[in-house]
N, C-alpha and C positions, 0 to 999 in steps of 0.2 A: 773773802778773807774774814777770819773771826779770831777773837782773843777771849780768854777767860779773865775773870777778875784777878786771878793770880798773876797774870802777865802784867796787869797794871800795878799790882803790889810790888813785883820784882823791879819793874821799870822805875818805880818811885824811890829806889835806893841809890845812894851815891852822890856824886858831884851835882850840885844844884843846877848848873847850866846844862849838864848832860841829861839830868832828869827832865828838865823843861823841854828839851829837844825831843826826847823819846816820847813824852806824853803828848806833845803836839802831833807827832806822827800817828800815835796810837788812837788819838781822838777820832780819826777818820774810819777806824775799823769797827765793825759790828761786835758788840759785846755779847757773849753767850750767857744765858741765864744760869744762875746758881741753883743747883738742885741737890741739896745735901743728902736726900734720901737715896738718890741714885749714885751720885758722884762719890760720896764717902765710902760706902761699901765696895764699890768698884776700885777705888783708889787703894783700899786696904788689900784687896785680892791681888791687884797688879804689883803693889809694893812687895808683898811677901812672895808671890810666884816668880817674879823676876830677880829676886835676891838683892834688891836695892838696900844699901845701908840706911840707917835711920835718918841721916842728914839729907837723903835724896827723896824725902817724902813729897816735896813740891814737884819733883820730876814725875812721880807716880800720879800726881794730881793732873799735870798736863796731859799725860797719857790717858787718864780716865776721861777727861773732857773729849779728847780726840776720838776715843773708842765710843763713848756714849753718844756723841753727836754725829758719828759716822763721817768724820772729816777725812777727806782724801789724803791730806798731807799734814804732818806736824813738823814745822820748821824749828830747828834748835841749833844753837852754837854749842850746846852741851854734848860733847863727844864722850865724856866720861860715863854718863848714865843713860843717855838717850840715843844720840846719832852714832851708833857703832854696831858692828856686825854681831857681837854677842847679844846685846839687847834686842836687836832685830830678830834674831833666831828665837830667843826666849819669848818675845812678844808674839811671834807667829805661832809658836807652839801653844801658848796660853790662849790666844784668841780662837785657835782651831778647837782646842779642848772645850772651851766655854761657849763655843759657837757665837763669837762676838766679831764685830767689825775690826778689820786690821788696817790702820792707817799706815802710810809710808812715812818713815821718819828720815829726814835729811837736813843738811845744813842749808842756809840760804845760798851759799856759794854753789852747792850742788844743784839747787833748783835753778839758779841763773844759768849755770853751765848746760844743764839739760835743756832749758828753754832755747838757748843759742843753738844747740844741736838740732832741735826740732825745726827752728826757723831755717837752718841751712838746708834741711831736707825738702821743705815745702817752699 
């Protein structure tokens, strides 16, 4: 498991006790390096190609990290801009056209459910 610095930034917003609990959990997860020369331009291409609104720039950043670092999965509770069928189709088209890595985007609940299904089979 990996997180970007932007995950830490988002986790630091809100109720102090909730922030402390989130940061405690995140402390155990490996932090990806910031590479503005790569991530910045990739984020801009993703943002414009997927038709994200201006307020969804950080969502494009999460995608840029997942694509750049070739992560298998991107977990998100954000079904408005990330974990939805329309975004998945646009991202697949974008990655195919640009010959880039395509991460699977899903919610944590989907990941847990999938894992249970795999355990039941094996």
